[in-house]
C-alpha positions as CSV (number, residue, x, y, z in Angstrom):
1,M,-155.8,77.9,-16.6
2,I,-158.0,78.5,-19.4
3,P,-161.8,76.9,-18.1
4,L,-162.6,73.9,-20.1
5,H,-166.5,75.6,-21.3
6,S,-164.0,78.8,-22.2
7,I,-162.7,76.3,-24.8
8,R,-165.6,74.3,-25.7
9,I,-167.5,77.3,-26.3
10,A,-164.6,79.0,-28.5
11,V,-164.5,75.7,-31.0
12,L,-167.9,75.8,-31.0
13,L,-167.7,79.3,-31.9
14,G,-165.7,78.6,-34.9
15,A,-168.3,76.2,-35.9
16,V,-170.8,78.1,-35.8
17,T,-169.8,80.8,-37.6
18,S,-168.6,78.6,-40.7
19,L,-171.9,77.5,-41.1
20,A,-174.1,81.1,-40.2
21,A,-173.5,81.8,-44.1
22,C,-175.2,78.9,-45.2
23,S,-177.7,79.7,-43.4
24,R,-180.2,81.9,-44.9
25,G,-181.5,78.2,-47.0
26,G,-183.4,75.6,-46.0
27,D,-185.5,76.5,-43.1
28,G,-184.4,79.6,-42.1
29,A,-182.8,79.1,-39.1
30,L,-179.9,80.5,-37.6
31,T,-177.2,78.4,-36.1
32,G,-176.4,79.8,-32.9
33,Y,-175.1,78.5,-28.9
34,A,-175.6,79.1,-25.5
35,E,-173.6,81.5,-23.7
36,A,-173.3,83.1,-20.1
37,D,-172.1,85.5,-18.7
38,L,-169.7,83.6,-15.5
39,V,-169.0,85.0,-12.5
40,Y,-165.8,84.7,-10.8
41,V,-165.3,84.6,-7.3
42,A,-162.1,85.5,-5.8
43,A,-160.1,87.0,-2.9
44,S,-158.2,90.2,-2.6
45,A,-155.2,88.5,-0.6
46,A,-153.7,85.7,-0.9
47,G,-153.7,82.3,1.1
48,T,-154.2,79.0,1.5
49,L,-157.8,77.6,1.3
50,E,-159.2,76.6,4.6
51,K,-163.2,75.9,3.9
52,L,-164.6,75.0,0.7
53,A,-168.7,75.5,1.8
54,V,-169.9,74.2,-2.3
55,A,-169.7,71.7,-4.6
56,R,-169.7,71.8,-8.4
57,G,-173.5,71.5,-9.6
58,A,-175.0,73.1,-6.4
59,Q,-177.6,76.0,-6.2
60,V,-176.7,78.3,-3.8
61,E,-178.5,81.5,-2.3
62,K,-177.4,85.2,-1.9
63,G,-175.5,85.3,0.6
64,A,-174.2,81.8,1.5
65,V,-170.7,80.9,1.8
66,L,-168.9,79.6,-0.7
67,F,-164.9,79.8,0.6
68,S,-162.5,81.4,3.3
69,L,-158.6,81.8,3.7
70,D,-156.8,81.3,6.8
71,N,-156.6,84.7,8.0
72,D,-154.5,84.9,11.3
73,A,-152.5,87.9,10.0
74,E,-155.6,89.5,9.1
75,E,-157.1,88.9,12.7
76,F,-154.2,90.0,14.2
77,G,-153.5,92.8,12.2
78,R,-157.6,93.6,13.7
79,A,-157.1,93.2,17.0
80,A,-153.6,95.5,17.2
81,A,-156.1,98.3,15.2
82,Q,-158.7,97.9,17.5
83,A,-156.3,98.3,20.3
84,R,-154.8,101.5,19.0
85,E,-158.2,103.0,18.2
86,Q,-159.1,102.3,22.1
87,R,-156.0,103.8,22.9
88,A,-156.5,107.1,20.9
89,A,-160.4,107.2,22.1
90,A,-159.1,107.2,25.5
91,Q,-156.5,110.0,24.9
92,A,-159.1,112.0,23.5
93,A,-161.7,111.8,25.9
94,N,-158.8,112.2,28.6
95,L,-158.0,115.6,27.0
96,R,-161.7,116.9,27.5
97,K,-161.5,116.2,31.3
98,G,-159.8,118.1,33.8
99,R,-156.6,116.0,36.5
100,R,-158.0,113.9,38.5
101,A,-159.7,114.8,42.2
102,Q,-157.0,114.1,44.3
103,E,-154.7,116.1,42.3
104,I,-157.6,119.4,42.4
105,A,-157.9,118.3,46.2
106,A,-154.5,118.7,47.0
107,I,-154.0,122.4,45.0
108,E,-157.0,123.1,47.2
109,Q,-155.4,122.7,50.5
110,Q,-152.5,124.6,48.9
111,L,-154.5,127.6,48.2
112,T,-156.6,127.6,51.8
113,Q,-152.6,127.3,53.2
114,A,-151.6,130.6,50.9
115,G,-154.4,132.6,51.9
116,A,-153.5,132.0,56.0
117,N,-149.9,132.3,55.0
118,L,-151.5,136.1,52.8
119,A,-154.0,136.8,56.0
120,A,-151.2,136.8,58.3
121,S,-149.1,138.7,56.1
122,K,-151.7,141.5,56.5
123,S,-152.5,141.2,60.0
124,L,-148.6,142.1,60.6
125,L,-148.1,144.6,58.9
126,E,-151.1,146.6,59.8
127,R,-150.5,146.0,63.2
128,N,-146.4,146.8,62.3
129,Q,-147.8,149.6,60.8
130,Q,-149.4,151.0,63.8
131,L,-145.9,150.6,66.3
132,V,-144.5,152.7,63.5
133,K,-147.2,156.0,64.0
134,Q,-146.3,155.1,67.2
135,G,-142.6,155.5,67.1
136,F,-142.1,151.9,68.8
137,V,-140.4,150.0,65.5
138,A,-138.8,151.9,62.4
139,D,-139.6,152.5,59.5
140,T,-137.3,150.0,57.4
141,R,-139.0,147.1,59.1
142,L,-142.0,147.3,56.9
143,D,-140.2,147.3,53.7
144,D,-139.7,143.0,54.7
145,L,-143.4,143.5,56.2
146,V,-144.7,145.1,52.9
147,A,-142.5,142.1,50.6
148,A,-144.1,139.3,52.9
149,R,-147.2,140.0,52.2
150,D,-147.0,140.5,48.4
151,R,-145.0,137.4,48.3
152,D,-147.6,135.6,49.7
153,A,-150.0,137.3,47.6
154,A,-148.6,136.2,44.8
155,R,-149.1,132.5,46.2
156,V,-152.0,132.7,46.3
157,A,-152.5,134.3,42.8
158,E,-150.5,130.9,41.4
159,L,-152.1,128.6,43.2
160,Q,-155.7,130.1,41.8
161,A,-154.6,129.5,38.1
162,Q,-153.4,126.3,39.0
163,L,-156.6,124.9,40.1
164,A,-158.5,126.4,37.5
165,V,-156.1,125.5,34.9
166,A,-157.1,121.8,36.7
167,R,-160.3,121.6,36.4
168,D,-160.2,122.6,32.9
169,A,-159.4,120.4,29.7
170,A,-156.5,120.1,27.7
171,R,-156.2,123.3,25.1
172,P,-158.8,122.9,21.6
173,D,-155.7,122.7,19.2
174,E,-154.7,119.3,21.2
175,I,-158.6,118.3,21.5
176,V,-158.8,119.0,17.9
177,A,-155.3,116.5,17.3
178,A,-156.7,114.2,20.1
179,D,-159.8,113.5,17.6
180,A,-158.0,113.1,14.3
181,E,-156.2,110.8,15.9
182,R,-159.2,108.7,17.1
183,R,-160.3,108.7,13.6
184,A,-157.4,107.4,11.8
185,A,-157.2,104.5,14.0
186,G,-160.9,103.9,13.7
187,F,-159.9,103.9,9.4
188,D,-157.1,101.6,10.4
189,L,-159.7,99.2,12.6
190,A,-162.5,99.3,9.6
191,Q,-159.4,98.1,7.0
192,S,-158.4,95.2,9.0
193,Q,-162.1,94.2,9.7
194,W,-162.5,94.4,5.6
195,R,-158.6,92.9,5.0
196,E,-160.3,89.8,7.4
197,E,-163.5,89.8,5.2
198,Q,-163.0,89.2,2.2
199,K,-160.7,85.9,3.2
200,Q,-164.6,84.2,3.1
201,R,-166.7,85.1,0.1
202,V,-170.5,84.9,-0.3
203,A,-172.4,84.1,-3.1
204,P,-173.2,88.1,-4.7
205,A,-176.8,86.0,-6.0
206,A,-178.6,83.0,-6.5
207,A,-176.7,80.6,-8.7
208,V,-175.1,77.2,-9.8
209,V,-171.9,76.1,-9.0
210,Y,-170.8,76.8,-12.3
211,D,-166.8,75.6,-11.5
212,V,-164.3,74.9,-8.9
213,M,-160.7,76.1,-9.6
214,F,-159.0,75.0,-5.9
215,R,-159.1,72.4,-3.8
216,L,-158.1,72.3,0.1
217,G,-155.0,72.7,1.2
218,E,-153.5,74.2,-1.7
219,W,-152.4,78.0,-2.0
220,V,-154.6,80.6,-3.9
221,P,-152.7,83.3,-5.3
222,A,-154.0,87.1,-4.9
223,G,-157.2,87.5,-7.0
224,A,-157.5,84.4,-8.4
225,P,-160.6,82.7,-8.9
226,V,-162.0,80.1,-6.1
227,V,-165.3,79.4,-7.2
228,V,-167.3,80.1,-11.1
229,L,-171.0,80.6,-10.4
230,L,-173.8,80.5,-13.4
231,P,-175.8,83.3,-11.6
232,N,-179.8,82.5,-12.2
233,G,-180.7,84.1,-16.0
234,A,-177.2,84.7,-16.5
235,V,-178.2,82.2,-20.3
236,K,-178.3,83.5,-23.4
237,V,-178.4,83.1,-27.0
238,R,-176.0,83.9,-29.5
239,F,-176.6,83.9,-32.9
240,F,-174.8,85.3,-35.9
241,V,-177.2,86.9,-38.4
242,P,-175.9,87.1,-42.3
243,Q,-175.7,91.0,-43.7
244,S,-178.7,90.3,-46.3
245,L,-181.1,89.8,-43.0
246,L,-179.4,92.3,-40.3
247,S,-182.2,94.5,-41.8
248,G,-185.2,92.2,-40.7
249,I,-184.0,92.8,-36.9
250,A,-184.1,94.8,-34.0
251,L,-183.4,95.1,-30.5
252,G,-186.6,93.7,-29.0
253,Q,-187.5,91.7,-31.2
254,S,-188.7,88.4,-30.6
255,V,-186.8,85.0,-31.9
256,S,-187.7,81.4,-31.5
257,V,-184.9,79.2,-30.2
258,S,-184.9,75.0,-30.4
259,C,-181.9,72.2,-29.8
260,D,-182.0,68.6,-29.8
261,G,-183.7,67.0,-27.1
262,C,-185.4,70.7,-25.6
263,P,-189.1,71.5,-25.8
264,S,-190.4,73.1,-28.1
265,G,-192.4,77.4,-27.8
266,M,-189.0,78.2,-26.6
267,T,-188.3,82.1,-26.9
268,A,-185.4,85.0,-26.7
269,T,-185.7,88.7,-27.3
270,V,-183.1,90.8,-29.0
271,A,-180.8,92.8,-26.1
272,Y,-177.8,93.3,-28.6
273,I,-176.3,93.4,-32.2
274,S,-172.6,93.7,-32.5
275,P,-172.2,97.2,-34.5
276,Q,-168.8,94.9,-36.1
277,A,-169.3,92.5,-38.6
278,E,-167.3,89.0,-38.9
279,F,-166.6,86.8,-42.0
280,T,-167.1,83.2,-41.9
281,P,-165.0,81.5,-42.7
282,P,-161.9,84.5,-43.1
283,V,-161.2,86.0,-46.3
284,I,-160.8,88.6,-48.2
285,Y,-163.6,91.1,-48.7
286,S,-165.3,91.5,-51.7
287,N,-169.1,92.0,-53.5
288,E,-168.3,88.9,-54.8
289,N,-168.4,87.3,-51.6
290,R,-170.3,89.7,-48.9
291,D,-172.9,87.5,-48.7
292,K,-170.5,85.6,-46.0
293,L,-170.7,88.4,-43.8
294,V,-172.4,88.2,-40.5
295,F,-173.4,90.2,-37.4
296,M,-173.2,88.8,-33.9
297,V,-176.7,89.0,-32.0
298,E,-177.4,88.5,-28.1
299,A,-180.9,87.3,-27.2
300,R,-182.2,86.9,-23.6
301,P,-184.7,83.6,-23.6
302,G,-187.7,83.2,-21.8
303,N,-188.0,81.2,-17.9
304,D,-188.2,78.7,-19.5
305,A,-185.8,78.6,-22.7
306,A,-183.5,80.1,-19.5
307,R,-183.4,77.0,-17.1
308,T,-183.7,74.7,-20.0
309,L,-180.4,76.1,-22.0
310,K,-176.7,75.0,-20.9
311,P,-173.2,77.4,-21.6
312,G,-172.0,75.5,-24.7
313,Q,-175.2,73.9,-25.8
314,P,-175.7,74.0,-29.9
315,L,-179.1,76.0,-30.8
316,D,-181.6,77.1,-34.1
317,V,-182.5,80.4,-34.1
318,R,-185.0,81.2,-36.4
319,L,-186.4,85.4,-36.7
320,A,-190.1,86.0,-36.1
321,A,-192.2,88.7,-37.9
322,R,-191.2,92.2,-37.0
């Protein structure tokens, strides 16, 4: 769908370019028109238009809500991403801790019991060693007692190692992997929040609502403009200078601007001179018709003119002395 203002400007452009070659005579006025750098505000995702907070012609401030699309899917996605982020954070924190206090206490009790068994094994071995020396016990008896002592000592060492592991955190590589998973989950959450925020668009600058392209309840495709804004100071003057007068205009030069019903004394400052020429009307170039060669020039109007001019408005432009 082509905006009506684009059609009007295109028609007007055809008219003014046909007149530009004839603008060298008379009072020296160059024919032009007012143009604007419009801002087309769209959502990056498709959806049904649920809220339209502005109307055509309204003045909006920067940050004001313009429209909202349905965002149920984005809300569900954000909630799921938030749950994944919480789970990843909990797992990373858990790996930095030892085992539960009750589990550590159980291992400590087992270690105490194993230590008592080891002490008993050592004592029994020492008594029997004395009995062997006295001849009351056979030497083969000592082999069993030594094996029992070594078994109890190994059990104590095992439980001591288990207790150290229970009190320590997970391996460093596991902690690094858990931290990476937590960061990835955080990025997923941020992306989900961004997608949800994209369904509600705000004014990027103070502006006038130039047009509204959809109505409540309509399906809005992804990237389709819903609201067209005319930012403050976005209006510019566009006119055409014959090639014979091109040397008399430069960037930063002031020009006089007038229009039907407009206040007098309006000015604009030349901001752009097209490097490419145009013919009005289109003809085959030759030395005989080169006076029909024109260059497009854009100028930024002063504050008074910027508030007065409307896009598409015909203008007369007069060059001031350099």
